PDB file of N, CA, C and O in Angstrom:
ATOM      1  N   MET A   1     -10.057  -5.044 -18.257  1.00  0.00           N
ATOM      2  CA  MET A   1      -9.635  -4.210 -17.139  1.00  0.00           C
ATOM      3  C   MET A   1     -10.267  -4.743 -15.811  1.00  0.00           C
ATOM      4  O   MET A   1     -11.483  -4.898 -15.704  1.00  0.00           O
ATOM      5  N   PRO A   2      -9.395  -5.012 -14.818  1.00  0.00           N
ATOM      6  CA  PRO A   2      -9.939  -5.520 -13.525  1.00  0.00           C
ATOM      7  C   PRO A   2     -10.734  -4.258 -12.913  1.00  0.00           C
ATOM      8  O   PRO A   2     -10.442  -3.072 -13.064  1.00  0.00           O
ATOM      9  N   GLY A   3     -11.728  -4.762 -12.239  1.00  0.00           N
ATOM     10  CA  GLY A   3     -12.559  -3.955 -11.266  1.00  0.00           C
ATOM     11  C   GLY A   3     -12.221  -3.968  -9.908  1.00  0.00           C
ATOM     12  O   GLY A   3     -11.315  -4.714  -9.538  1.00  0.00           O
ATOM     13  N   LEU A   4     -12.836  -3.226  -9.079  1.00  0.00           N
ATOM     14  CA  LEU A   4     -12.595  -3.289  -7.712  1.00  0.00           C
ATOM     15  C   LEU A   4     -12.927  -4.594  -7.005  1.00  0.00           C
ATOM     16  O   LEU A   4     -12.382  -4.910  -5.948  1.00  0.00           O
ATOM     17  N   ALA A   5     -13.888  -5.386  -7.653  1.00  0.00           N
ATOM     18  CA  ALA A   5     -14.258  -6.642  -7.020  1.00  0.00           C
ATOM     19  C   ALA A   5     -12.966  -7.638  -7.179  1.00  0.00           C
ATOM     20  O   ALA A   5     -12.661  -8.506  -6.362  1.00  0.00           O
ATOM     21  N   ASP A   6     -12.263  -7.339  -8.401  1.00  0.00           N
ATOM     22  CA  ASP A   6     -11.103  -8.169  -8.660  1.00  0.00           C
ATOM     23  C   ASP A   6      -9.816  -7.708  -7.780  1.00  0.00           C
ATOM     24  O   ASP A   6      -8.928  -8.498  -7.459  1.00  0.00           O
ATOM     25  N   ASP A   7      -9.826  -6.432  -7.455  1.00  0.00           N
ATOM     26  CA  ASP A   7      -8.624  -5.858  -6.919  1.00  0.00           C
ATOM     27  C   ASP A   7      -9.088  -5.036  -5.587  1.00  0.00           C
ATOM     28  O   ASP A   7      -8.991  -3.809  -5.596  1.00  0.00           O
ATOM     29  N   PRO A   8      -9.592  -5.722  -4.442  1.00  0.00           N
ATOM     30  CA  PRO A   8     -10.181  -5.008  -3.533  1.00  0.00           C
ATOM     31  C   PRO A   8      -9.171  -3.856  -2.758  1.00  0.00           C
ATOM     32  O   PRO A   8      -7.948  -3.989  -2.796  1.00  0.00           O
ATOM     33  N   LEU A   9      -9.734  -2.878  -2.155  1.00  0.00           N
ATOM     34  CA  LEU A   9      -9.047  -1.670  -1.533  1.00  0.00           C
ATOM     35  C   LEU A   9      -8.944  -2.030   0.010  1.00  0.00           C
ATOM     36  O   LEU A   9      -9.963  -2.190   0.681  1.00  0.00           O
ATOM     37  N   LEU A  10      -7.671  -2.149   0.542  1.00  0.00           N
ATOM     38  CA  LEU A  10      -7.502  -2.513   2.042  1.00  0.00           C
ATOM     39  C   LEU A  10      -7.190  -1.264   2.768  1.00  0.00           C
ATOM     40  O   LEU A  10      -6.602  -0.336   2.212  1.00  0.00           O
ATOM     41  N   THR A  11      -7.555  -1.226   3.945  1.00  0.00           N
ATOM     42  CA  THR A  11      -7.305  -0.104   4.825  1.00  0.00           C
ATOM     43  C   THR A  11      -5.634  -0.198   5.094  1.00  0.00           C
ATOM     44  O   THR A  11      -4.941  -1.108   4.640  1.00  0.00           O
ATOM     45  N   THR A  12      -5.177   0.800   5.832  1.00  0.00           N
ATOM     46  CA  THR A  12      -3.801   0.801   6.181  1.00  0.00           C
ATOM     47  C   THR A  12      -3.690  -0.477   7.146  1.00  0.00           C
ATOM     48  O   THR A  12      -2.826  -1.329   6.934  1.00  0.00           O
ATOM     49  N   GLU A  13      -4.510  -0.572   8.117  1.00  0.00           N
ATOM     50  CA  GLU A  13      -4.317  -1.763   9.078  1.00  0.00           C
ATOM     51  C   GLU A  13      -4.394  -2.974   8.495  1.00  0.00           C
ATOM     52  O   GLU A  13      -3.668  -3.879   8.906  1.00  0.00           O
ATOM     53  N   GLN A  14      -5.233  -3.168   7.509  1.00  0.00           N
ATOM     54  CA  GLN A  14      -5.426  -4.560   6.810  1.00  0.00           C
ATOM     55  C   GLN A  14      -4.128  -4.746   5.920  1.00  0.00           C
ATOM     56  O   GLN A  14      -3.626  -5.858   5.758  1.00  0.00           O
ATOM     57  N   ALA A  15      -3.673  -3.725   5.418  1.00  0.00           N
ATOM     58  CA  ALA A  15      -2.416  -3.868   4.443  1.00  0.00           C
ATOM     59  C   ALA A  15      -1.166  -4.133   5.295  1.00  0.00           C
ATOM     60  O   ALA A  15      -0.310  -4.909   4.870  1.00  0.00           O
ATOM     61  N   ALA A  16      -1.024  -3.507   6.504  1.00  0.00           N
ATOM     62  CA  ALA A  16       0.025  -3.729   7.304  1.00  0.00           C
ATOM     63  C   ALA A  16       0.032  -5.213   7.990  1.00  0.00           C
ATOM     64  O   ALA A  16       1.081  -5.841   8.141  1.00  0.00           O
ATOM     65  N   GLU A  17      -1.256  -5.712   8.393  1.00  0.00           N
ATOM     66  CA  GLU A  17      -1.428  -6.989   8.728  1.00  0.00           C
ATOM     67  C   GLU A  17      -0.990  -8.006   7.673  1.00  0.00           C
ATOM     68  O   GLU A  17      -0.351  -9.015   7.973  1.00  0.00           O
ATOM     69  N   LEU A  18      -1.355  -7.702   6.442  1.00  0.00           N
ATOM     70  CA  LEU A  18      -0.965  -8.603   5.416  1.00  0.00           C
ATOM     71  C   LEU A  18       0.563  -8.621   5.086  1.00  0.00           C
ATOM     72  O   LEU A  18       1.113  -9.618   4.619  1.00  0.00           O
ATOM     73  N   LEU A  19       1.140  -7.573   5.332  1.00  0.00           N
ATOM     74  CA  LEU A  19       2.755  -7.414   5.272  1.00  0.00           C
ATOM     75  C   LEU A  19       3.366  -7.718   6.478  1.00  0.00           C
ATOM     76  O   LEU A  19       4.595  -7.664   6.528  1.00  0.00           O
ATOM     77  N   ALA A  20       2.612  -8.084   7.636  1.00  0.00           N
ATOM     78  CA  ALA A  20       3.177  -8.323   8.898  1.00  0.00           C
ATOM     79  C   ALA A  20       4.140  -7.215   9.376  1.00  0.00           C
ATOM     80  O   ALA A  20       5.258  -7.466   9.825  1.00  0.00           O
ATOM     81  N   ILE A  21       3.611  -5.926   9.246  1.00  0.00           N
ATOM     82  CA  ILE A  21       4.245  -4.713   9.929  1.00  0.00           C
ATOM     83  C   ILE A  21       3.443  -4.004  10.540  1.00  0.00           C
ATOM     84  O   ILE A  21       2.249  -4.274  10.407  1.00  0.00           O
ATOM     85  N   ARG A  22       3.807  -2.973  11.327  1.00  0.00           N
ATOM     86  CA  ARG A  22       3.013  -2.099  12.215  1.00  0.00           C
ATOM     87  C   ARG A  22       2.355  -0.986  11.221  1.00  0.00           C
ATOM     88  O   ARG A  22       3.045  -0.470  10.341  1.00  0.00           O
ATOM     89  N   PRO A  23       1.080  -0.668  11.395  1.00  0.00           N
ATOM     90  CA  PRO A  23       0.365   0.214  10.480  1.00  0.00           C
ATOM     91  C   PRO A  23       1.203   1.625  10.408  1.00  0.00           C
ATOM     92  O   PRO A  23       1.264   2.270   9.361  1.00  0.00           O
ATOM     93  N   ASN A  24       1.823   2.026  11.590  1.00  0.00           N
ATOM     94  CA  ASN A  24       2.455   3.361  11.703  1.00  0.00           C
ATOM     95  C   ASN A  24       3.701   3.167  10.716  1.00  0.00           C
ATOM     96  O   ASN A  24       4.097   4.144  10.080  1.00  0.00           O
ATOM     97  N   LEU A  25       4.299   1.973  10.584  1.00  0.00           N
ATOM     98  CA  LEU A  25       5.458   2.009   9.659  1.00  0.00           C
ATOM     99  C   LEU A  25       5.156   2.134   8.190  1.00  0.00           C
ATOM    100  O   LEU A  25       5.955   2.643   7.404  1.00  0.00           O
ATOM    101  N   LEU A  26       3.978   1.657   7.840  1.00  0.00           N
ATOM    102  CA  LEU A  26       3.464   1.908   6.405  1.00  0.00           C
ATOM    103  C   LEU A  26       3.031   3.259   6.376  1.00  0.00           C
ATOM    104  O   LEU A  26       3.241   3.814   5.297  1.00  0.00           O
ATOM    105  N   ARG A  27       2.459   3.981   7.299  1.00  0.00           N
ATOM    106  CA  ARG A  27       2.178   5.470   7.233  1.00  0.00           C
ATOM    107  C   ARG A  27       3.384   6.225   7.170  1.00  0.00           C
ATOM    108  O   ARG A  27       3.386   7.253   6.492  1.00  0.00           O
ATOM    109  N   GLU A  28       4.513   5.829   7.838  1.00  0.00           N
ATOM    110  CA  GLU A  28       5.780   6.507   7.765  1.00  0.00           C
ATOM    111  C   GLU A  28       6.435   6.319   6.289  1.00  0.00           C
ATOM    112  O   GLU A  28       6.951   7.262   5.689  1.00  0.00           O
ATOM    113  N   TRP A  29       6.367   5.138   5.825  1.00  0.00           N
ATOM    114  CA  TRP A  29       6.914   4.842   4.403  1.00  0.00           C
ATOM    115  C   TRP A  29       6.048   5.809   3.284  1.00  0.00           C
ATOM    116  O   TRP A  29       6.552   6.394   2.325  1.00  0.00           O
ATOM    117  N   LYS A  30       4.762   5.809   3.633  1.00  0.00           N
ATOM    118  CA  LYS A  30       3.859   6.564   2.469  1.00  0.00           C
ATOM    119  C   LYS A  30       4.373   8.138   2.641  1.00  0.00           C
ATOM    120  O   LYS A  30       4.591   8.845   1.657  1.00  0.00           O
ATOM    121  N   TYR A  31       4.517   8.541   3.829  1.00  0.00           N
ATOM    122  CA  TYR A  31       4.813   9.994   4.082  1.00  0.00           C
ATOM    123  C   TYR A  31       6.302  10.358   3.506  1.00  0.00           C
ATOM    124  O   TYR A  31       6.530  11.417   2.921  1.00  0.00           O
ATOM    125  N   LEU A  32       7.229   9.403   3.731  1.00  0.00           N
ATOM    126  CA  LEU A  32       8.532   9.554   3.203  1.00  0.00           C
ATOM    127  C   LEU A  32       8.668   9.484   1.509  1.00  0.00           C
ATOM    128  O   LEU A  32       9.370  10.180   0.776  1.00  0.00           O
ATOM    129  N   ASP A  33       7.795   8.456   1.186  1.00  0.00           N
ATOM    130  CA  ASP A  33       7.763   8.315  -0.448  1.00  0.00           C
ATOM    131  C   ASP A  33       7.129   9.583  -1.047  1.00  0.00           C
ATOM    132  O   ASP A  33       7.610  10.031  -2.088  1.00  0.00           O
ATOM    133  N   VAL A  34       6.159  10.147  -0.504  1.00  0.00           N
ATOM    134  CA  VAL A  34       5.569  11.314  -1.051  1.00  0.00           C
ATOM    135  C   VAL A  34       6.630  12.551  -0.971  1.00  0.00           C
ATOM    136  O   VAL A  34       6.719  13.387  -1.871  1.00  0.00           O
ATOM    137  N   ARG A  35       7.304  12.565   0.033  1.00  0.00           N
ATOM    138  CA  ARG A  35       8.284  13.577   0.142  1.00  0.00           C
ATOM    139  C   ARG A  35       9.498  13.539  -0.716  1.00  0.00           C
ATOM    140  O   ARG A  35      10.034  14.583  -1.088  1.00  0.00           O
ATOM    141  N   ASP A  36       9.983  12.265  -1.067  1.00  0.00           N
ATOM    142  CA  ASP A  36      11.289  12.308  -1.721  1.00  0.00           C
ATOM    143  C   ASP A  36      11.109  11.420  -3.111  1.00  0.00           C
ATOM    144  O   ASP A  36      12.052  11.254  -3.885  1.00  0.00           O
ATOM    145  N   GLY A  37       9.896  10.915  -3.316  1.00  0.00           N
ATOM    146  CA  GLY A  37       9.636  10.222  -4.356  1.00  0.00           C
ATOM    147  C   GLY A  37      10.164   8.716  -4.351  1.00  0.00           C
ATOM    148  O   GLY A  37      10.282   8.118  -5.420  1.00  0.00           O
ATOM    149  N   GLY A  38      10.462   8.146  -3.203  1.00  0.00           N
ATOM    150  CA  GLY A  38      10.959   6.821  -2.946  1.00  0.00           C
ATOM    151  C   GLY A  38      10.100   5.704  -3.168  1.00  0.00           C
ATOM    152  O   GLY A  38       8.942   5.861  -3.555  1.00  0.00           O
ATOM    153  N   ASP A  39      10.626   4.531  -2.935  1.00  0.00           N
ATOM    154  CA  ASP A  39       9.735   3.230  -3.052  1.00  0.00           C
ATOM    155  C   ASP A  39       9.793   2.414  -1.877  1.00  0.00           C
ATOM    156  O   ASP A  39       9.785   1.192  -2.025  1.00  0.00           O
ATOM    157  N   ARG A  40       9.854   2.930  -0.689  1.00  0.00           N
ATOM    158  CA  ARG A  40       9.835   2.328   0.408  1.00  0.00           C
ATOM    159  C   ARG A  40       8.620   1.381   0.756  1.00  0.00           C
ATOM    160  O   ARG A  40       8.705   0.286   1.312  1.00  0.00           O
ATOM    161  N   GLY A  41       7.554   1.970   0.349  1.00  0.00           N
ATOM    162  CA  GLY A  41       6.260   1.130   0.564  1.00  0.00           C
ATOM    163  C   GLY A  41       5.439   1.086  -0.731  1.00  0.00           C
ATOM    164  O   GLY A  41       5.719   1.726  -1.745  1.00  0.00           O
ATOM    165  N   PRO A  42       4.352   0.227  -0.576  1.00  0.00           N
ATOM    166  CA  PRO A  42       3.464   0.139  -1.733  1.00  0.00           C
ATOM    167  C   PRO A  42       2.750   1.476  -2.020  1.00  0.00           C
ATOM    168  O   PRO A  42       2.565   2.320  -1.143  1.00  0.00           O
ATOM    169  N   GLN A  43       2.365   1.613  -3.284  1.00  0.00           N
ATOM    170  CA  GLN A  43       1.593   2.951  -3.493  1.00  0.00           C
ATOM    171  C   GLN A  43       0.036   2.891  -2.912  1.00  0.00           C
ATOM    172  O   GLN A  43      -0.737   1.936  -2.984  1.00  0.00           O
ATOM    173  N   ALA A  44      -0.163   4.011  -2.400  1.00  0.00           N
ATOM    174  CA  ALA A  44      -1.687   4.166  -1.836  1.00  0.00           C
ATOM    175  C   ALA A  44      -2.462   4.859  -2.793  1.00  0.00           C
ATOM    176  O   ALA A  44      -1.969   5.459  -3.748  1.00  0.00           O
ATOM    177  N   VAL A  45      -3.757   4.775  -2.530  1.00  0.00           N
ATOM    178  CA  VAL A  45      -4.912   5.381  -3.275  1.00  0.00           C
ATOM    179  C   VAL A  45      -5.440   6.307  -2.288  1.00  0.00           C
ATOM    180  O   VAL A  45      -5.720   5.921  -1.153  1.00  0.00           O
ATOM    181  N   LYS A  46      -5.579   7.422  -2.637  1.00  0.00           N
ATOM    182  CA  LYS A  46      -6.347   8.535  -1.739  1.00  0.00           C
ATOM    183  C   LYS A  46      -7.678   8.551  -2.338  1.00  0.00           C
ATOM    184  O   LYS A  46      -7.826   8.534  -3.560  1.00  0.00           O
ATOM    185  N   LEU A  47      -8.808   8.590  -1.381  1.00  0.00           N
ATOM    186  CA  LEU A  47     -10.146   8.654  -1.690  1.00  0.00           C
ATOM    187  C   LEU A  47     -10.673   9.641  -0.598  1.00  0.00           C
ATOM    188  O   LEU A  47     -11.073   9.289   0.511  1.00  0.00           O
ATOM    189  N   GLY A  48     -10.615  11.041  -1.104  1.00  0.00           N
ATOM    190  CA  GLY A  48     -10.872  11.993  -0.249  1.00  0.00           C
ATOM    191  C   GLY A  48      -9.792  12.080   0.921  1.00  0.00           C
ATOM    192  O   GLY A  48      -8.613  12.275   0.628  1.00  0.00           O
ATOM    193  N   ARG A  49     -10.151  11.950   2.106  1.00  0.00           N
ATOM    194  CA  ARG A  49      -9.191  11.797   3.247  1.00  0.00           C
ATOM    195  C   ARG A  49      -8.879  10.320   3.692  1.00  0.00           C
ATOM    196  O   ARG A  49      -8.200  10.059   4.684  1.00  0.00           O
ATOM    197  N   LEU A  50      -9.433   9.395   2.875  1.00  0.00           N
ATOM    198  CA  LEU A  50      -9.239   7.965   3.359  1.00  0.00           C
ATOM    199  C   LEU A  50      -7.967   7.564   2.277  1.00  0.00           C
ATOM    200  O   LEU A  50      -7.855   7.994   1.129  1.00  0.00           O
ATOM    201  N   VAL A  51      -7.086   6.659   2.944  1.00  0.00           N
ATOM    202  CA  VAL A  51      -5.978   6.072   2.316  1.00  0.00           C
ATOM    203  C   VAL A  51      -6.221   4.383   2.134  1.00  0.00           C
ATOM    204  O   VAL A  51      -6.401   3.637   3.097  1.00  0.00           O
ATOM    205  N   ARG A  52      -6.199   4.055   1.096  1.00  0.00           N
ATOM    206  CA  ARG A  52      -6.421   2.643   0.812  1.00  0.00           C
ATOM    207  C   ARG A  52      -5.311   2.141  -0.090  1.00  0.00           C
ATOM    208  O   ARG A  52      -4.704   2.880  -0.864  1.00  0.00           O
ATOM    209  N   TYR A  53      -5.057   0.715   0.066  1.00  0.00           N
ATOM    210  CA  TYR A  53      -4.079   0.032  -0.768  1.00  0.00           C
ATOM    211  C   TYR A  53      -4.860  -1.090  -1.476  1.00  0.00           C
ATOM    212  O   TYR A  53      -5.690  -1.863  -0.998  1.00  0.00           O
ATOM    213  N   GLN A  54      -4.362  -0.982  -2.810  1.00  0.00           N
ATOM    214  CA  GLN A  54      -5.031  -2.020  -3.594  1.00  0.00           C
ATOM    215  C   GLN A  54      -4.125  -3.455  -3.345  1.00  0.00           C
ATOM    216  O   GLN A  54      -2.907  -3.516  -3.174  1.00  0.00           O
ATOM    217  N   LEU A  55      -4.911  -4.366  -3.371  1.00  0.00           N
ATOM    218  CA  LEU A  55      -4.292  -5.795  -3.077  1.00  0.00           C
ATOM    219  C   LEU A  55      -3.376  -6.218  -4.078  1.00  0.00           C
ATOM    220  O   LEU A  55      -2.360  -6.859  -3.805  1.00  0.00           O
ATOM    221  N   GLY A  56      -3.752  -5.828  -5.410  1.00  0.00           N
ATOM    222  CA  GLY A  56      -2.773  -6.170  -6.470  1.00  0.00           C
ATOM    223  C   GLY A  56      -1.425  -5.331  -6.487  1.00  0.00           C
ATOM    224  O   GLY A  56      -0.379  -5.788  -6.949  1.00  0.00           O
ATOM    225  N   GLU A  57      -1.555  -3.962  -5.897  1.00  0.00           N
ATOM    226  CA  GLU A  57      -0.317  -3.282  -5.779  1.00  0.00           C
ATOM    227  C   GLU A  57       0.567  -3.759  -4.613  1.00  0.00           C
ATOM    228  O   GLU A  57       1.788  -3.874  -4.728  1.00  0.00           O
ATOM    229  N   LEU A  58      -0.195  -4.066  -3.347  1.00  0.00           N
ATOM    230  CA  LEU A  58       0.659  -4.879  -2.480  1.00  0.00           C
ATOM    231  C   LEU A  58       1.340  -6.088  -3.052  1.00  0.00           C
ATOM    232  O   LEU A  58       2.566  -6.152  -2.957  1.00  0.00           O
ATOM    233  N   GLU A  59       0.707  -7.003  -3.607  1.00  0.00           N
ATOM    234  CA  GLU A  59       1.380  -8.242  -4.224  1.00  0.00           C
ATOM    235  C   GLU A  59       2.472  -7.753  -5.127  1.00  0.00           C
ATOM    236  O   GLU A  59       3.597  -8.230  -4.974  1.00  0.00           O
ATOM    237  N   ALA A  60       2.259  -6.852  -6.049  1.00  0.00           N
ATOM    238  CA  ALA A  60       3.359  -6.420  -6.954  1.00  0.00           C
ATOM    239  C   ALA A  60       4.723  -5.826  -6.143  1.00  0.00           C
ATOM    240  O   ALA A  60       5.878  -6.049  -6.508  1.00  0.00           O
ATOM    241  N   TRP A  61       4.362  -5.074  -5.043  1.00  0.00           N
ATOM    242  CA  TRP A  61       5.413  -4.444  -4.195  1.00  0.00           C
ATOM    243  C   TRP A  61       6.221  -5.459  -3.540  1.00  0.00           C
ATOM    244  O   TRP A  61       7.444  -5.343  -3.461  1.00  0.00           O
ATOM    245  N   ILE A  62       5.517  -6.555  -3.017  1.00  0.00           N
ATOM    246  CA  ILE A  62       6.203  -7.601  -2.550  1.00  0.00           C
ATOM    247  C   ILE A  62       7.087  -8.378  -3.456  1.00  0.00           C
ATOM    248  O   ILE A  62       8.190  -8.787  -3.096  1.00  0.00           O
ATOM    249  N   GLU A  63       6.539  -8.594  -4.752  1.00  0.00           N
ATOM    250  CA  GLU A  63       7.396  -9.246  -5.759  1.00  0.00           C
ATOM    251  C   GLU A  63       8.726  -8.312  -6.072  1.00  0.00           C
ATOM    252  O   GLU A  63       9.843  -8.821  -6.166  1.00  0.00           O
ATOM    253  N   ARG A  64       8.503  -6.960  -6.217  1.00  0.00           N
ATOM    254  CA  ARG A  64       9.655  -6.255  -6.417  1.00  0.00           C
ATOM    255  C   ARG A  64      10.658  -6.059  -5.439  1.00  0.00           C
ATOM    256  O   ARG A  64      11.779  -5.620  -5.695  1.00  0.00           O
ATOM    257  N   HIS A  65      10.221  -6.412  -4.224  1.00  0.00           N
ATOM    258  CA  HIS A  65      11.276  -6.398  -2.947  1.00  0.00           C
ATOM    259  C   HIS A  65      11.719  -7.811  -2.632  1.00  0.00           C
ATOM    260  O   HIS A  65      12.465  -8.004  -1.673  1.00  0.00           O
ATOM    261  N   ASN A  66      11.302  -8.797  -3.384  1.00  0.00           N
ATOM    262  CA  ASN A  66      11.765 -10.014  -3.082  1.00  0.00           C
ATOM    263  C   ASN A  66      12.145 -10.748  -4.290  1.00  0.00           C
ATOM    264  O   ASN A  66      11.424 -11.668  -4.675  1.00  0.00           O
ATOM    265  N   PRO A  67      13.263 -10.411  -4.958  1.00  0.00           N
ATOM    266  CA  PRO A  67      13.863 -11.031  -6.198  1.00  0.00           C
ATOM    267  C   PRO A  67      14.131 -12.484  -6.001  1.00  0.00           C
ATOM    268  O   PRO A  67      14.621 -13.150  -6.912  1.00  0.00           O
TER     269      PRO A  67
END
């Protein structure tokens, strides 16, 4: 099972930079996905009040949306 060293957690800003989108768009996708169970954006991890994105999940989300 991979550990955090193998799958680092990125901030919203870092994840948005990797995806070449605005951080607010990533936040909007997260809000809408929680509301309606959609798949607009990559799954986020909540650590208390912090929102983080696993690099592996970002890569998987990119693959799912680029057939």
